[in-house]
C-alpha positions in Angstrom: 12.9 -3.2 16.1 10.4 -6.1 16.7 6.9 -5.6 15.4 4.2 -5.5 18.1 1.3 -7.8 17.0 -2.1 -6.8 18.2 -5.0 -9.2 18.7 -6.9 -9.8 15.4 -10.3 -8.3 14.8 -12.9 -10.7 13.4 -10.2 -12.5 11.4 -11.5 -15.0 8.9 -9.7 -17.5 6.6 -9.7 -16.7 2.9 -9.3 -19.1 0.0 -6.2 -18.9 -2.1 -8.3 -17.5 -5.0 -5.4 -15.4 -6.4 -2.8 -18.1 -6.1 -1.2 -16.2 -3.2 2.4 -17.3 -2.6 2.8 -18.8 -6.0 1.4 -15.9 -7.9 4.0 -14.3 -10.3 3.6 -10.9 -8.5 4.9 -12.4 -5.3 8.4 -12.7 -6.7 8.1 -9.2 -8.2 7.1 -7.8 -4.8 10.1 -9.2 -3.0 12.5 -8.3 -5.9 11.4 -4.7 -5.9 11.4 -4.4 -2.1 14.8 -6.0 -1.4 16.8 -6.1 -4.6 15.8 -2.9 -6.4 14.5 -5.1 -9.1 12.5 -2.5 -11.1 13.5 -2.3 -14.7 11.9 -0.5 -17.7 10.7 -3.9 -19.0 9.1 -4.8 -15.6 7.5 -1.3 -15.4 5.9 -1.8 -18.8 4.8 -5.3 -17.9 3.1 -4.3 -14.6 1.6 -1.2 -16.2 0.1 -3.2 -19.1 -1.2 -5.8 -16.6 -3.2 -3.3 -14.6 -4.3 -1.2 -17.6 -5.8 -4.4 -18.9 -7.6 -5.1 -15.7 -8.9 -1.5 -15.2 -12.3 -1.8 -16.9 -13.5 -4.6 -14.6 -11.5 -3.7 -11.5 -14.2 -1.8 -9.6 -17.0 -4.2 -10.4 -15.0 -7.2 -9.2 -13.6 -5.5 -6.0 -16.0 -2.8 -4.9 -17.0 -4.6 -1.6 -17.2 -2.3 1.4 -15.7 -5.0 3.6 -12.5 -4.8 1.7 -11.8 -1.4 3.3 -12.1 -2.8 6.9 -8.4 -3.8 7.3 -7.4 -0.4 6.2 -9.8 1.3 8.6 -8.6 -0.9 11.4 -4.9 0.0 10.6 -5.7 3.7 10.7 -7.6 3.3 14.0 -5.5 0.9 16.0 -2.3 1.9 14.4 -3.0 5.4 15.7 -2.3 7.0 12.3 -2.6 10.8 12.2 -1.5 13.6 10.0 -2.6 16.1 7.4 -1.3 14.9 4.0 -1.6 11.2 3.0 -0.1 9.8 -0.2 -2.0 6.7 -1.5 0.4 4.8 -3.7 -1.1 2.2 -6.1 -4.6 3.7 -5.7 -6.0 1.9 -8.7 -9.6 3.0 -9.3 -9.5 4.7 -5.9 -11.7 2.3 -4.0 -10.1 3.3 -0.7 -9.5 7.0 -1.5 -12.8 8.2 -0.1 -12.1 6.5 3.2 -8.7 8.2 3.4 -10.3 11.6 2.5 -12.5 11.3 5.5 -9.5 10.9 7.8 -6.9 13.3 6.4 -7.1 17.0 5.3 -5.3 16.2 2.0 -5.0 13.0 0.1 -3.2 12.5 -3.2 -3.9 9.2 -5.1 -1.2 7.9 -7.4 -1.1 5.0 -9.8 1.2 3.7 -12.5 -1.6 2.6 -14.8 -3.5 5.5 -16.4 -6.4 3.3 -17.3 -6.9 2.6 -13.6 -7.1 6.3 -12.8 -9.4 6.9 -15.7 -11.9 4.6 -14.0 -11.6 6.3 -10.6 -14.7 6.1 -8.5 -14.1 9.4 -6.6 -13.2 13.0 -7.4 -12.3 13.9 -3.8 -8.5 13.7 -4.3 -6.1 14.8 -7.0 -5.0 11.9 -9.2 -1.4 11.5 -10.3 -0.2 9.0 -13.0 3.4 8.3 -12.0 5.9 5.6 -11.2 6.3 5.0 -7.5 10.0 4.3 -7.9 10.4 8.0 -8.8 7.7 9.8 -6.9 7.0 13.4 -8.1 7.0 14.9 -4.6 9.5 16.8 -2.5 11.4 15.2 0.4 9.5 14.7 3.6 6.2 15.9 2.1 3.9 13.2 3.5 2.7 12.6 7.0 1.3 9.2 5.9 2.0 6.9 3.0 -0.7 4.3 2.3 0.0 1.2 0.3 -2.9 -1.3 -0.1 -1.8 -4.4 -2.2 1.0 -2.2 -3.6 4.6 -2.8 -4.5 7.1 -1.2 -2.0 9.9 1.1 -3.2 11.7 1.6 0.1 14.0 4.5 -0.9 11.2 6.6 -2.3 8.8 5.9 0.5 11.5 6.9 3.0 12.4 10.0 1.0 8.9 11.4 0.9 7.9 10.5 4.4 8.1 13.3 7.0 10.0 12.7 10.3 7.7 10.8 12.6 5.5 9.9 9.6 3.8 6.6 9.2 3.6 3.9 6.5 0.3 2.0 6.3 0.8 -1.3 4.6 -2.4 -3.4 4.0 -2.8 -6.8 2.3 -6.6 -7.2 1.7 -6.3 -11.0 1.6 -3.5 -11.3 4.1 -0.8 -13.7 3.0 -3.0 -14.9 0.1 -2.6 -11.4 -1.5 -0.4 -11.7 -4.6 1.4 -8.4 -3.7 2.3 -9.2 -0.1 5.1 -8.7 2.5 4.8 -9.8 6.1 5.1 -7.1 8.7 8.6 -8.3 9.5 9.6 -8.2 5.8 8.2 -4.7 5.5 10.3 -3.5 8.5 13.4 -5.3 7.1 13.0 -3.7 3.7 12.5 -0.2 5.1 15.5 -0.7 7.4 17.7 -0.8 4.3 17.1 2.9 3.7 18.9 5.9 5.3 16.4 5.8 8.2 17.4 2.6 10.0 15.0 2.8 13.0 11.3 2.1 12.7 8.6 1.1 15.3 5.8 -1.1 14.1 2.4 -2.5 15.0 0.5 -5.1 13.1 -2.6 -7.2 13.1 -5.2 -9.1 11.1 -8.7 -7.8 10.5 -11.5 -9.6 8.6 -9.9 -11.1 5.5 -6.8 -8.8 5.6 -3.7 -8.0 7.5 -1.9 -4.7 8.1 1.2 -3.1 9.5 1.9 0.5 10.5 5.5 1.6 10.7 6.5 4.9 12.3 9.7 6.6 11.3 11.8 7.4 14.3 
């Protein structure tokens, strides 16, 4: 199903400060999304990377404008529901905004050090691997991934019928962990649910896509 692209909202160009398409995490992102390229060694490598960044993560990224693409996705993507899972929550910089929109939010991250520096206590925090989510089938109305690796099979398993995936890249295509809207839909179409409808746009420095399971 083609993605419907909405007009951008105050889109601005960003510098390739994080090396964008040549960043090592870009290859990891595509490998995980399309080739099930998640191994114990890769898990430990990614976990160690983000544990090492945890102490300075909030200070270097706690800019209110970074949440604007997510808020735009929720609004113009018409995202509704009661329970939202936030995968790759990090230090929970976006969790508070999600808690204001949904009755229940669970924030999950692979790196325990990230969660130990969480800036909010509004949601339960879960330290787990998103390739093996500790939730029952169809539990979530919404699954939110901001600059997060995509594990299509687990996302599909935990998403309720009619549920929505919210995929946000805070620096658009310059984000190290990034898939285009079309790549997101293609990756999710490899799961048991083969039909998705999607809407996408750019907002401020970021880009987003909302996929609805049909």
